[in-house]
BASE-259775 format. One record per residue: residue in three letters; x, y, z of N, C-alpha, C in turn. Coordinates in steps of 0.2 Angstrom, whole numbers, plus 5000, padded with zeros to 4 digits. Layout:
<gudos>
ALAXYZXYZXYZ
...
</gudos>
This chain:
<gudos>
MET669155956485668655956480667955936483
SER667455976481666755956484666455896480
GLN665955876483665555816479664955846476
ASN664955916475664355946471664355926464
ARG663755916462663655896455663155936451
PHE663255946445662855996441662555956434
GLY661955966434661555946428661255996424
ILE660955976418660656026414659955996411
VAL659456036410658856006407658956006400
ILE658755956396658855956389658255996386
PRO658456036381657956076378657456026375
GLN656756036377656255986375655656016373
GLY655556076375654856116373654456136379
TRP654756126385654256136391654156206392
ARG654556256391654456326392654756366386
ASN654456346380654756376374655456366373
GLY655656306375656456286375656756266369
LEU656356266364656556236357656556296352
PRO657056306348657056356343656556346337
GLN656356396334655856386328656156356322
LEU656156286323656456246317656056186316
SER656156146311655856086309655856036315
SER655455996316655455946321656155906321
ALA656355886316657055846315657655896317
ASP657555956315658156006317658056026324
GLN657456026327657456036334657755976338
PHE657655916336658055866339658755866339
GLN659055886333659755896332660055956336
TYR659656006337659856056342659856026349
SER659355996351659455966358660055916359
LYS660155876354660655826354661355866354
ASP661455916350662055956351662155996357
ILE661656016361661656046367661955996372
VAL661655936372661855876376662655866375
ILE662855856369663555836368663955896371
ALA663755956370664156016372664156016380
ALA663555996383663555996390664055946393
GLU664155886390664655836392665355866391
ARG665455896386666155926384666355976389
ASN665856016392665956066396665856056404
GLY665855986405665955976412665255956416
PHE664755956413664055946417664155866418
ASP663855846424663855786427663255746424
SER662655776422662055736421661555776416
ILE661155746413660655776409659955746411
TYR659455796411658755776413658255796408
ALA657655766407657055776403656455786408
TYR655955826406655355826409654955776407
ASP654555746411654055696409653355726409
HIS653255756403652555786401652455776394
PHE651855786392651555776385651455836382
ILE651255886385651155956382651556006386
PRO651656066382652056116386651756146392
HIS652156176396651956216402651356256400
TYR650856256405650156286404650256356402
ARG650756396404650856466403651056476396
TYR651156426392651456436385650956406380
PRO651056426373650656396368650656316368
SER650056286368650056216369650156176362
THR650256216357650356186350651156176348
GLY651556196353652256186351652456116352
ASN653056096349653256036349653556016356
PHE653455956358653655936365653855866364
PHE654555846365654755776365654655736371
GLU654455676370654255626375654855606379
CYS654855606385655355606390655855536389
PHE655555476389655955416389656255406382
THR655855416377656055416370656655456369
LEU656655516371657155566370657755546374
LEU657655526380658255506384658655446381
SER658255396379658555336376658955356370
ALA658655406365659055426359659655466361
ILE659555516366660155556367660655526371
SER660555476375661055436379661555406374
ALA661455396368661955366363662455406361
TYR662355476363662855526361663255546367
THR663155516373663555536379663955476381
LYS664455486385664855436388664855436396
LYS664855486399664955496406664355516410
MET663955566407663455596411662855546413
LYS662555556419662055526421661455546417
ILE660855506417660355516413659655506417
GLY659255556418658755556422658155596420
GLN657655596424656955636423656855676429
ILE656555736427656355786432655655806432
VAL655155766434655255696436654755656433
THR654855586433654255546430653655556434
CYS653055556430652455566433652255486435
ASN652155476441651955406443651355376440
SER650855426439650155406436650255376429
TYR650755396425650755386418650955316416
ARG651255276420651455216419651455166424
ASN651255106423651255056428651955046431
PRO651955046438652655036441653054986439
ALA652854926437653254866435653454886428
LEU653054916423653354936417653854986418
LEU653755036422654255086423654955056426
ALA654955006430655554976433655854946427
LYS655554916422655854876416656154936412
MET655854986411656055046407656755066409
VAL656755086416657355116419657955066419
ALA657755006420658254946420658554946414
THR658154946408658454936402658854996400
LEU658655056402659055116401659655116404
ASP659755086410660355076414660855036410
VAL660554986407661054936403661254976397
ILE660755006394660955046387661555096389
THR661555126395661955186396662555156401
ASN662655086401663155056405663155086412
GLY662555086416662555106423662455186424
ARG662155216420662055296421661355316422
ALA660855276422660155296423660055306430
GLU659555356431659255376437658455376436
LEU658155366442657455376442657255436446
GLY656955486442656655536446655955526445
ILE655555536451654855516451654455556456
GLY653855576454653455616458652755596458
ALA652255616462651555596462651155626456
GLY651455676453651055706447650655766450
TRP650555816445650255876447649855916441
TYR649955896435649755936430649055916428
GLU648555936431647855916430647655916423
GLU647755976420647555986413647855926408
GLU648455916409648755856405648455796407
TYR648355776413647955716415647355706411
ASN646955766411646255766408646355756400
SER646755796397646855796390647055726387
TYR647455686391647755626389647355566392
GLY646755576396646355526398646555486404
TYR646955526409647155496415646755526420
HIS646455486425646055506431646555546436
TYR646355606437646655646442646455636449
PHE646755586453646455576460646755626464
SER646455626471646655676476647355666477
ASP647655726480648355726482648555666486
ILE648155646491648355596496648355526492
ILE647955516488647855456484648455446479
ARG648655506476649255506471649855496475
ILE649955516481650555506485650555436487
SER649955406489649955336491650155296486
GLN649955306480650155266474650855276473
LEU651155336473651855346473652255296477
GLU652055296484652355256489652355186487
GLU651755156484651755086482652255076476
SER652255126472652655116465653355106467
ILE653655146471654355146473654555076476
GLN654055056480654254986483654254936478
ILE653754936473653754886468654354896463
ILE654554956461655154966457655754936460
ARG655854956467656454926470656454856470
LYS655954826472655854746472656054716465
LEU655854746460655954716453656654726451
TRP656954776454657654796452658154746456
MET657954726462658354696467658254616468
GLN657654596467657454526468657354486461
LYS657554426462657454386456656754376454
ILE656254366459655554366458655254406463
ALA654854456461654554506465653754496466
ASN653554506472652854506474652654566478
PHE652054596477651854656481651154656480
HIS650754666485650054666485649854736489
GLY649654786485649554846489648754866487
LYS648654926489647954946488647854976481
TYR648354996478648255026471648654986466
TYR649154946468649554906463649754846466
SER649754796461650054726464650454696458
ILE650954656460651254616455651354546459
ASP651354496454651354426457651854386453
GLY652354366456652854326453653254366447
ALA653254426448653554466442654254466442
ILE654554466436655254466435655454526431
CYS656054546432656354606428657054596426
PHE657154566420657854556417657854596410
PRO658454626409659054626413658954676419
LYS659354656424659354696430659754756429
PRO659654816433660054876432660854856433
ILE661254886430661954876431662154906438
GLN661854966440662054996446661754956452
LYS662254946457662054906463662054956469
PRO661554946474661054896473660454916468
HIS660454976466659954996461660155076459
PRO659855096453659955166451659655216457
THR659955276457659655326461658955336460
VAL658555336466657855356466657855426469
MET657655476464657555546466656855566466
VAL656555586472655855596473655755676473
ARG655355706469655255776469654455786472
GLY654455836476653755866478653855916483
SER653355946485653356006490652955986496
GLY652455936495651955926501652355906507
GLU652255936512652555926519652255876523
LYS651655866523651255816527651355746525
TYR651255736518651255666516651855646511
LEU652055696507652555676502653255676505
LEU653355716509654055716512654155656517
LYS653555626519653655556523653855506518
VAL653555506512653755456507654555466505
VAL654755526504655455536503655855506509
ALA655755526515656155506521656155426521
LYS655655386518655655316519656055286513
TYR655955316507656155276501656655316496
ALA656755376497657155416492657855416493
ASP658255406488659055416489659155496488
ARG658755526485658855596484658155636484
TYR658155696487657555736487657655796482
ASN657155806478657255866473656655916474
LEU656855976474656356036474656456076468
TYR655856096465655856136459655756206460
TYR656256246458656256316458656156346465
GLY656556316470656456336477656956386479
THR656856426483657356476486657656436492
PRO658256466494658656436499658156426506
GLU657756476507657356476513656856416512
GLU656556406506656056356505656456286506
MET657056286503657356216503657556206510
LYS657856256514658056246521657456216525
ARG656856236524656256216528656156146526
LYS656156126519656056056517656556006520
ILE657156026520657755986523657555976531
LYS657356026534657256016541656655966543
ILE656155976539655555926540655755856538
LEU656155856533656455786531656855756536
LYS657255796539657655766544657255746550
ASP656755776552656255756557655955696555
TYR655755686549655355626547655855566547
ASN656455576545656955526544657155486550
SER656755446553656855416560657355366559
GLN657455336553657955286552658655316550
ASN658755376550659355416549659655386542
ARG659155376537659455356530659855416527
LYS660255406523660655456519660255476514
ILE660055546513659655566508660055636505
GLU660155636499660455686496659955746494
PHE660155806494659655856493659855896486
SER659355906482659455926475658955986474
ILE659156026469658656076467658656086459
VAL658156106457658056126450658056206450
LEU658456236446658456306446658456336439
PRO658056396438658156426432658856466432
CYS659156466426659756506425659856546419
LEU660056606420660156656415660856686416
LEU661356666412662056686412662156746408
VAL662356796410662456856406663256886407
GLY663456926402664156946403664157006408
LYS663657046408663657106413662857106415
TYR662757136421662157136424661657176420
GLU661857226416661357266412661057226407
ASP661357176405661057136399660457096401
ILE660357086407659757056409659057086407
GLU659057156407658457196405658357186398
LYS658857186394658757166386658557096385
ILE658757056389658556986388657756976390
ILE657557006395656957006398656457026392
LYS656657086389656157106383656157056377
LYS656757026376656756976370656256916372
MET656256906379655856846381655156866382
LYS654956926380654256946380654056956387
LYS654456976391654256986398654457056400
GLY654357106395654557176395654257216401
GLY653657186403653257226408653557216415
MET654057166416654357156422655057196423
THR655157216429655757246431656257196432
VAL656957206432657457156433657357126440
ASP657157156445657057136452656457086451
GLN655857106448655257066447655456996444
PHE655857006438656056946435656456896439
LYS656956926443657356886447656956846452
LYS656456886455656056856460655556796457
SER655356806451654956756448655456686446
ALA656056696446656556646444656856616451
ALA656456596455656656566462657156616466
GLY656956676465657356726469657956756465
GLY658056726460658556756455659356746457
LEU659456696462660156686464660556656458
THR660256626453660656596447660456636441
VAL660356696442660256746436660756796437
GLY661156806432661656856432662356836429
THR662856866432663556856429663856786432
ILE664356766430664756706433664756716440
ASP665056776442665156776450664456776453
ASP663956806451663256806454663056736455
ILE663156696449662856626450663256586454
ILE663956596455664356556459664156576466
ASN664056636468663856656475663156626476
GLY662656626471662056596472662056526474
ILE662456486470662556416471662856406479
ALA663256446481663556436487663056446493
GLU662556486492661956496497661656426498
TYR661556386492661156326493661656276496
VAL662256276494662756226497662756236504
ASN662756296507662856306514662256276518
ILE661656266515661156236518661056156517
GLY661556126513661556056512661456036505
VAL661256076501661156056494661856036490
SER661855976487662455956483662355936476
HIS661655936474661555916467661055976464
PHE661355996458661056056455660856036448
ILE660256056446659956046439659756116437
PHE660056136431659956206428659456196422
HIS658956236422658556246417658756316414
PHE659156316408659356386406658856416402
LEU658756486404658256526401658456556394
LYS659056556393659356576386659956526385
LEU659956486380660356436379660656426372
ASP661356416372661656396366662356366368
GLN662756346364663356306366663856356369
SER663856416367664256466370664156476377
VAL663456476379663256486386663556426390
LEU663556366388663756306391664556316392
LYS664856336387665656346388665756396393
LYS665356456394665456506399665356476406
PHE664756436406664556406412665056356415
SER665456326411665956276413666456306418
LYS666556376418666956406423666556406430
VAL665856416430665456406436665556346439
ILE665556286435665556216437666256206441
LYS666856226437667456216440667556256446
ILE667356316447667456356453667056336458
SER666456316457665956296462666256226465
LYS666456186461666756116463667356126467
ALA667756176466668356186470668256226476
THR667756266476667656316482667056296487
CYS666556276484665856266488665856196492
</gudos>
């Protein structure tokens, strides 16, 4: 039996991911999806840390805040890990973030993760009043933040004096239940600076919508940077469209208002399309990532209801048994 693990993105409003219902009913829909995900064998659930929908979609749609949503949803789960894909470092002081995740870990009896990145959505920064620093500054801030967070989780009294952040005699109680601390998953694609931070501090590296070729390159660079030979897990967020037969994809594309695309064009836009198709197609696509060292998968379903999760449970079972 493999150690591969499978997570799902909670419907939240990022890419038109919520049905046209009242706000309260939309939360009920998200909650029901999470409950069904646990029932059907998923290992983890994740939420995006954004304030407004993806820039390609209408900005007036509802979008649930990440940590509030996770805290509420966690009460309806018993086993799944709870995480973010990923927390924008710029939006919260790192000491506050350490406190938030430590509390979430206690609430979930040791199931919280910290997914974190340097941030990228400039339009969102500007609209919410955050200063959008250069890439190198945001990455440097991320590096300091991770150090502060780990200190607060692991030390009785923590001190850190950096260029961007400082803490002086800071305490964080309760401590996380997980020892030595919750998983720190860092996402990003920058090869010159960001991956160096991953190599030094991350327990898991995550790439968003990457093809096997792109992921293979990141893994190679990370291994070159990892001079201490730290153990780092490799993770991928992938779009997923599960259909009964291949011909159904074209019909769904039209319903998604992407009718101008051919099936091949649509698949190419969805990280190469290895997780678009039938159960067998998706199992084979997962195997391509496993073969290059990926063991942690997070799926953003492009068409989602509870019946899809029930069908996908077969993908999870077969992939865990064979990949």
